[in-house]
KELO-889057 format. One record per residue (C-alpha): residue in three letters; x, y, z. Coordinates in pm, whole numbers. Each point is the difference from the previous one (the first is absolute). Last residue first. Example, Ala and Ser with C-alpha at 12.3 -4.5 7.8 and 13.67 -1.06 7.14 Angstrom:
<rs>
+-----+--------+--------+--------+
!  aa !      u !      v !      w !
+-----+--------+--------+--------+
! SER !   1367 !   -106 !    714 !
! ALA !   -137 !   -344 !     66 !
+-----+--------+--------+--------+
</rs>
This chain:
<rs>
+-----+--------+--------+--------+
!  aa !      u !      v !      w !
+-----+--------+--------+--------+
! UNK !  -6055 !   7080 !  -5209 !
! UNK !   -258 !      7 !   -277 !
! UNK !    -54 !   -265 !   -265 !
! UNK !   -204 !     85 !   -308 !
! UNK !   -107 !   -240 !   -274 !
! UNK !   -162 !     81 !   -332 !
! UNK !   -168 !   -158 !   -298 !
! UNK !   -168 !    201 !   -273 !
! UNK !   -213 !   -147 !   -280 !
! UNK !    -60 !    193 !   -320 !
! UNK !   -262 !     32 !   -273 !
! UNK !     31 !    254 !   -280 !
! UNK !   -271 !     39 !   -261 !
! UNK !    114 !     81 !   -351 !
! UNK !    -15 !    350 !   -136 !
! UNK !   -214 !    304 !    -81 !
! UNK !   -331 !    -98 !    165 !
! UNK !    178 !    -99 !    322 !
! UNK !    -50 !   -251 !    280 !
! UNK !    264 !    -13 !    274 !
! UNK !     -5 !   -293 !    244 !
! UNK !    195 !    -25 !    324 !
! UNK !     35 !   -282 !    251 !
! UNK !    185 !     30 !    331 !
! UNK !    148 !   -246 !    248 !
! UNK !    183 !     96 !    322 !
! UNK !    174 !   -199 !    271 !
! UNK !     97 !    181 !    321 !
! UNK !    272 !   -126 !    234 !
! UNK !     80 !   -326 !    178 !
! UNK !    -29 !    145 !    351 !
! UNK !   -365 !     94 !    -51 !
! UNK !   -155 !   -167 !   -303 !
! UNK !   -145 !    327 !   -131 !
! UNK !   -191 !    -94 !   -314 !
! UNK !    -34 !    266 !   -272 !
! UNK !   -275 !     -4 !   -264 !
! UNK !     -9 !    214 !   -310 !
! UNK !   -245 !     97 !   -274 !
! UNK !     73 !    230 !   -297 !
! UNK !   -209 !    127 !   -289 !
! UNK !     70 !    263 !   -268 !
! UNK !   -275 !     62 !   -258 !
! UNK !    120 !    207 !   -293 !
! UNK !   -154 !    220 !   -268 !
! UNK !    209 !    187 !   -257 !
! UNK !   -178 !    257 !   -214 !
! UNK !     26 !    -72 !   -371 !
! UNK !    166 !    225 !    -90 !
! UNK !    213 !    129 !    286 !
! UNK !     27 !    379 !      5 !
! UNK !    324 !    176 !    -95 !
! UNK !    -23 !    372 !     75 !
! UNK !   -272 !    -34 !    263 !
! UNK !    179 !   -298 !    151 !
! UNK !    -77 !   -374 !     -4 !
! UNK !   -364 !    -89 !     76 !
! UNK !     64 !   -296 !    231 !
! UNK !   -303 !   -158 !    171 !
! UNK !     69 !   -211 !    310 !
! UNK !   -222 !   -241 !    189 !
! UNK !    191 !    -84 !    316 !
! UNK !    -27 !   -306 !    227 !
! UNK !    170 !    -60 !    332 !
! UNK !    -34 !   -289 !    245 !
! UNK !    161 !    -57 !    339 !
! UNK !     51 !   -289 !    238 !
! UNK !    156 !    -64 !    340 !
! UNK !     18 !   -361 !    113 !
! UNK !     65 !    -70 !    370 !
! UNK !   -374 !    -12 !     77 !
! UNK !   -189 !    118 !   -306 !
! UNK !    108 !    357 !    -55 !
! UNK !   -116 !    304 !   -196 !
! UNK !     57 !    217 !   -304 !
! UNK !   -204 !    158 !   -281 !
! UNK !    101 !    238 !   -280 !
! UNK !   -221 !    135 !   -278 !
! UNK !    107 !    236 !   -281 !
! UNK !   -181 !    183 !   -279 !
! UNK !    262 !    181 !   -207 !
! UNK !    -10 !    273 !   -263 !
! UNK !    312 !    110 !   -185 !
! UNK !    143 !    297 !   -185 !
! UNK !    372 !    -20 !     77 !
! UNK !    119 !   -241 !   -269 !
! UNK !    321 !     40 !   -199 !
! UNK !    221 !    165 !    260 !
! UNK !    340 !    -72 !   -160 !
! UNK !      6 !    348 !   -156 !
! UNK !    155 !    119 !   -325 !
! UNK !     73 !    343 !   -151 !
! UNK !    328 !    125 !    149 !
! UNK !    143 !   -353 !     14 !
! UNK !    -78 !   -324 !    179 !
! UNK !     19 !   -332 !   -182 !
! UNK !   -326 !   -179 !     88 !
! UNK !     58 !   -369 !     83 !
! UNK !    -74 !     41 !    371 !
! UNK !   -365 !     82 !    -68 !
! UNK !   -185 !    127 !    308 !
! UNK !   -379 !    -29 !     44 !
! UNK !   -183 !    156 !    297 !
! UNK !   -178 !   -291 !    175 !
! UNK !    263 !      1 !    277 !
! UNK !   -114 !    321 !    177 !
! UNK !    331 !    145 !    122 !
! UNK !    371 !    -58 !    -49 !
! UNK !    -41 !   -144 !   -351 !
! UNK !    292 !   -239 !    -53 !
! UNK !    274 !     57 !   -258 !
! UNK !    270 !     28 !    265 !
! UNK !   -202 !    267 !    182 !
! UNK !   -293 !    166 !   -173 !
! UNK !   -205 !    320 !     -3 !
! UNK !    116 !     95 !   -346 !
! UNK !    314 !   -109 !   -182 !
! UNK !    -51 !    322 !   -195 !
! UNK !     82 !    237 !    284 !
! UNK !    -19 !    300 !   -235 !
! UNK !   -326 !    -66 !   -190 !
! UNK !   -165 !   -182 !    290 !
! UNK !   -203 !   -318 !     48 !
! UNK !   -155 !   -145 !    320 !
! UNK !   -353 !    120 !    -83 !
! UNK !    -43 !    175 !   -333 !
! UNK !   -167 !    318 !    127 !
! UNK !    -88 !     52 !   -365 !
! UNK !   -236 !    284 !     82 !
! UNK !     23 !    374 !     49 !
! UNK !    122 !    144 !   -331 !
! UNK !     70 !   -329 !   -176 !
! UNK !   -371 !    -83 !     17 !
! UNK !    -28 !   -376 !     50 !
! UNK !   -215 !     12 !    314 !
! UNK !     88 !     87 !    360 !
! UNK !    168 !   -344 !     33 !
! UNK !   -337 !   -173 !    -58 !
! UNK !    110 !   -364 !    -35 !
! UNK !    167 !    -63 !    336 !
! UNK !   -286 !   -195 !    162 !
! UNK !     30 !   -237 !    296 !
! UNK !   -295 !   -181 !    158 !
! UNK !     90 !   -178 !    319 !
! UNK !   -164 !   -269 !    211 !
! UNK !    164 !   -136 !    315 !
! UNK !   -128 !   -284 !    221 !
! UNK !    193 !    -70 !    319 !
! UNK !     55 !   -255 !    275 !
! UNK !   -237 !   -292 !    -58 !
! UNK !     31 !   -344 !    169 !
! UNK !    -17 !    130 !    358 !
! UNK !   -321 !    200 !    -64 !
! UNK !    -66 !    225 !    301 !
! UNK !    175 !    327 !    -87 !
! UNK !    -98 !     25 !   -365 !
! UNK !    232 !    217 !   -213 !
! UNK !   -147 !    179 !   -302 !
! UNK !    204 !    215 !   -239 !
! UNK !   -138 !    242 !   -261 !
! UNK !    216 !    169 !   -263 !
! UNK !    -14 !    264 !   -272 !
! UNK !    347 !     52 !   -149 !
! UNK !     58 !    289 !   -236 !
! UNK !   -150 !    186 !   -295 !
! UNK !   -349 !    145 !     59 !
! UNK !    108 !    282 !    -44 !
! UNK !    283 !    114 !   -230 !
! UNK !    -83 !    370 !     43 !
! UNK !     58 !    -55 !    372 !
! UNK !    181 !    336 !     41 !
! UNK !    321 !   -191 !     79 !
! UNK !    -64 !   -202 !   -316 !
! UNK !    -14 !    319 !   -206 !
! UNK !    308 !    141 !    171 !
! UNK !    222 !   -295 !    -79 !
! UNK !     61 !   -363 !     91 !
! UNK !   -309 !    -82 !    204 !
! UNK !   -140 !   -315 !    160 !
! UNK !   -321 !    -33 !    209 !
! UNK !    -11 !   -267 !    269 !
! UNK !   -348 !    -86 !    123 !
! UNK !    -63 !   -202 !    314 !
! UNK !   -283 !   -180 !    177 !
! UNK !     81 !   -215 !    303 !
! UNK !   -252 !   -213 !    188 !
! UNK !     82 !   -183 !    324 !
! UNK !   -225 !   -275 !    130 !
! UNK !   -193 !   -145 !    294 !
! UNK !    -76 !    299 !    223 !
! UNK !     59 !    253 !   -276 !
! UNK !    320 !    188 !    -74 !
! UNK !    -43 !    245 !   -287 !
! UNK !    311 !    111 !   -186 !
! UNK !     18 !    283 !   -257 !
! UNK !    305 !     70 !   -217 !
! UNK !     37 !    286 !   -250 !
! UNK !    340 !     -4 !   -165 !
! UNK !    131 !    272 !   -232 !
! UNK !    285 !   -114 !   -217 !
! UNK !    316 !    144 !   -150 !
! UNK !    248 !     -1 !   -284 !
! UNK !    253 !    260 !   -106 !
! UNK !    272 !    -35 !   -263 !
! UNK !    259 !    269 !     68 !
! UNK !    -25 !    381 !     25 !
! UNK !   -367 !     96 !    -15 !
! UNK !   -162 !    124 !   -322 !
! UNK !    121 !    276 !   -227 !
! UNK !    369 !     22 !     90 !
! UNK !     45 !   -376 !     11 !
! UNK !   -234 !    -61 !   -294 !
! UNK !    265 !     13 !   -270 !
! UNK !    353 !     11 !    149 !
! UNK !    190 !    306 !   -130 !
! UNK !   -210 !    227 !    227 !
! UNK !    193 !   -111 !    308 !
! UNK !   -164 !    177 !    297 !
! UNK !   -237 !   -278 !     96 !
! UNK !   -362 !     58 !     91 !
! UNK !   -112 !    -90 !    351 !
! UNK !   -125 !   -337 !    126 !
! UNK !     60 !    117 !    362 !
! UNK !    251 !   -274 !     80 !
! UNK !    131 !     -7 !   -358 !
! UNK !     73 !    373 !     -4 !
! UNK !    165 !    -29 !    343 !
! UNK !    206 !   -295 !   -129 !
! UNK !    109 !    207 !   -301 !
! UNK !    129 !    272 !    231 !
! UNK !    184 !   -266 !    200 !
! UNK !    180 !   -128 !   -311 !
! UNK !   -126 !   -269 !   -239 !
! UNK !    -72 !    182 !   -328 !
! UNK !     33 !   -240 !   -298 !
! UNK !    345 !    -95 !   -132 !
! UNK !    -14 !    -47 !   -378 !
! UNK !   -308 !     99 !   -199 !
! UNK !    -41 !   -288 !   -249 !
! UNK !    203 !   -282 !    154 !
! UNK !   -153 !    106 !    335 !
! UNK !    200 !     -2 !    322 !
! UNK !   -172 !    -20 !    338 !
! UNK !   -212 !    253 !    186 !
! UNK !   -372 !    -47 !     58 !
! UNK !   -273 !   -262 !     26 !
! UNK !   -285 !    121 !    221 !
! UNK !   -236 !   -136 !    263 !
! UNK !   -293 !    158 !    184 !
! UNK !   -257 !   -166 !    225 !
! UNK !   -301 !    189 !    137 !
! UNK !   -209 !   -182 !    260 !
! UNK !   -352 !     23 !    141 !
! UNK !    -96 !   -249 !    270 !
! UNK !   -344 !    -50 !    154 !
! UNK !    -72 !   -223 !    300 !
! UNK !   -346 !   -101 !    124 !
! UNK !    -80 !   -245 !    280 !
! UNK !     84 !    198 !    314 !
! UNK !   -140 !    338 !    -97 !
! UNK !    150 !    178 !   -298 !
! UNK !    369 !    -86 !      6 !
! UNK !    177 !    238 !   -236 !
! UNK !    335 !    -67 !   -165 !
! UNK !    185 !    262 !   -202 !
! UNK !    275 !   -132 !   -225 !
! UNK !    325 !    144 !   -135 !
! UNK !    228 !   -175 !   -245 !
! UNK !    347 !     48 !   -142 !
! UNK !    231 !   -153 !   -258 !
! UNK !    285 !    133 !   -217 !
! UNK !    154 !   -241 !   -249 !
! UNK !    342 !     42 !   -159 !
! UNK !    128 !    -82 !   -349 !
! UNK !    339 !   -167 !    -25 !
! UNK !    -12 !    -37 !   -380 !
! UNK !   -284 !    153 !   -201 !
! UNK !    -83 !   -267 !   -260 !
! UNK !     38 !   -287 !    247 !
! UNK !    248 !   -266 !    118 !
! UNK !    -73 !    -20 !    372 !
! UNK !    120 !    237 !    272 !
! UNK !   -330 !    170 !     80 !
! UNK !     67 !    169 !    335 !
! UNK !   -252 !     83 !    274 !
! UNK !    -82 !    289 !    235 !
! UNK !   -281 !    -16 !    254 !
! UNK !   -260 !    194 !    194 !
! UNK !   -289 !   -132 !    213 !
! UNK !   -302 !    131 !    186 !
! UNK !   -306 !   -106 !    200 !
! UNK !   -212 !    249 !    194 !
! UNK !   -262 !    -74 !    267 !
! UNK !   -348 !    123 !    100 !
! UNK !   -276 !   -141 !    220 !
! UNK !    159 !    -12 !    344 !
! UNK !    212 !    303 !    -88 !
! UNK !    333 !     52 !   -176 !
! UNK !    108 !   -365 !    -19 !
! UNK !    300 !    -47 !   -229 !
! UNK !    -73 !   -298 !   -224 !
! UNK !    227 !   -292 !     97 !
! UNK !    366 !    -48 !    -84 !
! UNK !    -11 !    329 !   -187 !
! UNK !    235 !      5 !   -297 !
! UNK !    362 !     42 !   -106 !
! UNK !    116 !   -196 !   -305 !
! UNK !    351 !    -18 !   -147 !
! UNK !     81 !   -175 !   -326 !
! UNK !     40 !   -325 !   -189 !
! UNK !   -305 !   -111 !   -202 !
! UNK !   -176 !   -331 !     70 !
! UNK !    -15 !   -226 !   -311 !
! UNK !   -303 !     85 !   -211 !
! UNK !   -371 !    -91 !     34 !
! UNK !    -25 !    117 !    360 !
! UNK !   -303 !    220 !    -77 !
! UNK !    170 !    338 !     16 !
! UNK !   -186 !    256 !   -211 !
! UNK !   -354 !   -139 !     34 !
! UNK !     46 !    -59 !    373 !
! UNK !   -283 !   -198 !    161 !
! UNK !    232 !   -302 !    -37 !
! UNK !    -55 !     27 !   -378 !
! UNK !   -245 !   -261 !   -125 !
! UNK !   -112 !   -107 !    347 !
! UNK !     16 !   -348 !    159 !
! UNK !    358 !     36 !    127 !
! UNK !    -81 !   -124 !    351 !
! UNK !   -258 !    276 !     55 !
! UNK !    267 !    267 !     15 !
! UNK !    344 !   -100 !   -129 !
! UNK !    296 !    176 !    163 !
! UNK !    275 !    146 !   -216 !
! UNK !    332 !   -181 !    -66 !
! UNK !    303 !    178 !    143 !
! UNK !    293 !    156 !   -186 !
! UNK !    251 !    211 !    191 !
! UNK !    -44 !    234 !    298 !
! UNK !   -340 !    -27 !    167 !
! UNK !   -113 !    236 !    276 !
! UNK !   -321 !    -26 !    209 !
! UNK !    -88 !    267 !    256 !
! UNK !   -265 !     46 !    273 !
! UNK !     26 !   -282 !    253 !
! UNK !    340 !   -120 !   -120 !
! UNK !    127 !   -143 !   -326 !
! UNK !    331 !    -63 !   -172 !
! UNK !     55 !   -211 !   -312 !
! UNK !    331 !    -73 !   -172 !
! UNK !    -45 !   -149 !   -344 !
! UNK !     93 !   -250 !   -267 !
! UNK !   -293 !   -158 !   -184 !
! UNK !    -36 !   -194 !   -324 !
! UNK !    369 !    -45 !    -65 !
! UNK !     46 !   -135 !   -349 !
! UNK !     72 !   -317 !   -200 !
! UNK !   -164 !    -23 !   -345 !
! UNK !     83 !    347 !   -128 !
! UNK !   -163 !     22 !   -347 !
! UNK !   -289 !   -236 !     92 !
! UNK !    -52 !   -353 !   -135 !
! UNK !     79 !   -184 !    325 !
! UNK !    -57 !    147 !    342 !
! UNK !    245 !     -7 !    293 !
! UNK !    -66 !    170 !    329 !
! UNK !    159 !    202 !    278 !
! UNK !   -117 !    128 !    335 !
! UNK !    136 !    241 !    257 !
! UNK !   -111 !    159 !    325 !
! UNK !    157 !    209 !    274 !
! UNK !   -246 !    102 !    269 !
! UNK !     36 !    272 !    264 !
! UNK !   -249 !     35 !    284 !
! UNK !   -210 !    240 !    203 !
! UNK !   -314 !    -67 !    205 !
! UNK !    192 !     62 !    326 !
! UNK !    370 !      6 !    -72 !
! UNK !    255 !   -112 !   -254 !
! UNK !   -155 !   -332 !    -97 !
! UNK !    194 !   -243 !   -225 !
! UNK !   -103 !   -155 !   -326 !
! UNK !    196 !   -212 !   -247 !
! UNK !   -158 !   -110 !   -326 !
! UNK !     26 !   -277 !   -255 !
! UNK !   -108 !    -99 !   -346 !
! UNK !     62 !   -271 !   -257 !
! UNK !   -184 !    -37 !   -330 !
! UNK !    -48 !   -269 !   -266 !
! UNK !   -187 !    114 !   -314 !
! UNK !    -48 !   -253 !   -279 !
! UNK !   -216 !     17 !   -314 !
! UNK !     45 !    358 !   -116 !
! UNK !   -165 !    140 !   -315 !
! UNK !   -199 !    289 !    156 !
! UNK !    285 !     49 !    246 !
! UNK !    -55 !   -149 !    342 !
! UNK !     93 !    152 !    335 !
! UNK !    -16 !    339 !   -177 !
! UNK !   -148 !    164 !    314 !
! UNK !   -284 !   -254 !    -42 !
! UNK !   -261 !    251 !   -122 !
! UNK !    -51 !   -197 !   -324 !
! UNK !    194 !   -328 !    -38 !
! UNK !   -238 !   -286 !     81 !
! UNK !   -303 !    224 !    -51 !
! UNK !     69 !     28 !   -373 !
! UNK !     35 !   -369 !    -82 !
! UNK !    349 !   -105 !   -121 !
! UNK !    145 !     80 !   -341 !
! UNK !    172 !   -263 !   -214 !
! UNK !   -333 !   -182 !     -5 !
! UNK !   -160 !   -301 !    173 !
! UNK !    171 !    105 !    321 !
! UNK !    186 !   -183 !    279 !
! UNK !     94 !    241 !    276 !
! UNK !    258 !    -22 !    277 !
! UNK !     41 !    131 !    352 !
! UNK !    253 !    -57 !    280 !
! UNK !      2 !    227 !    305 !
! UNK !    277 !    -20 !    257 !
! UNK !    -58 !    204 !    312 !
! UNK !    183 !    192 !    269 !
! UNK !    -64 !    177 !    325 !
! UNK !    229 !    143 !    264 !
! UNK !    -76 !    152 !    338 !
! UNK !    235 !    219 !    201 !
! UNK !   -106 !     56 !    359 !
! UNK !    225 !   -277 !    135 !
! UNK !    290 !    187 !   -158 !
! UNK !    -47 !    262 !    271 !
! UNK !     40 !    352 !   -135 !
! UNK !    346 !    152 !     39 !
! UNK !     67 !    -67 !   -366 !
! UNK !   -262 !    255 !    -97 !
! UNK !    221 !    284 !   -117 !
! UNK !    283 !   -229 !   -108 !
! UNK !   -232 !   -224 !   -204 !
! UNK !   -155 !    303 !   -168 !
! UNK !    343 !    137 !    -84 !
! UNK !     92 !   -328 !   -170 !
! UNK !   -324 !      3 !   -203 !
! UNK !     81 !    347 !   -133 !
! UNK !    360 !    -90 !    -75 !
! UNK !   -115 !   -304 !   -203 !
! UNK !   -253 !    209 !   -200 !
! UNK !    259 !    268 !    -82 !
+-----+--------+--------+--------+
</rs>
């Protein structure tokens, strides 16, 4: 099917001049030496599974082919593959996609890595549910290329997608529904306010406990509107919404001054009605980003405080939001054993899944996080540090509480025609285990 699709694309656009086609490629070699079997947290977290938590080498190759099809419109075919040691599937495709965009529409078919705001300095890419911690998911995404301008001071952003979870998991072949809608207001020239609702849901698939779960068009409508399911034999499906629903509210305010840009944002997560009603407040990501416009050595400073410890309380009637876990989709909000969203949520691969167990062993966390980046001539640098408190879960709290300090510093020298050389140092300090110190070396050559 994939080969026929690409062949038809080539036929349709074969009349375009080959001089318009541009190709890009890169070879990226990275390796880590660590004082422990594990490597420092910020060397593997939010890397699209570039490194596993115990990996030491991760070479990668990537390439893309782009050709325009008209004014401000173009097709792109992209692919990348990597090898990582000490993961279940050591050699995998990272990306494989066909991308189309014009002035108002962006379509992606396949798996494509998400963009990284603020050069990856944040804890979750300003997306609590989809931080880039796991390998990119295969699917189909339709979204606005740019926010649709309604008036001079008002625009709408939107997106809708469908994805497939084909990994080895408790509910096999589960699906993911995705959509977002955002309202953007520009109040005077220097003030911009964005309010966004994001909704995702796991649905369909085959459960070892309940058999084939609803996946027809009627079920999709129930999932789309978060309606109750019709199958009363599945606990929760006929009482709550069909599928495992997750969502976030995002409030984002940007102030552009003469010499700097300030961005304040709060992302509020929910997984049921109580969270949707903000009963779990103040859970979520509270962030502030500062970007000076006249300091060549400093690009961005980001501070975030993240709290997931409330969860609407521990009352089984309205609480126990239990972020990223679910009683039916027991593998949780994961792909190939990697948390899809906020990477500080704890996942235990060794848990044998059955009707009573969950691999989500820590979802009540508090994090203070600082990220800074800049440049000194041809050398780009970044620094991240996170003070993390792990409380476990309401049902199985950690005693004593785990406290961690994750640090990472990196410098990258662009030598021009000889490629980019990168060196990073990470240090994890923990009250419940030995410290972990690692050194990363990398080289990237683009052609």
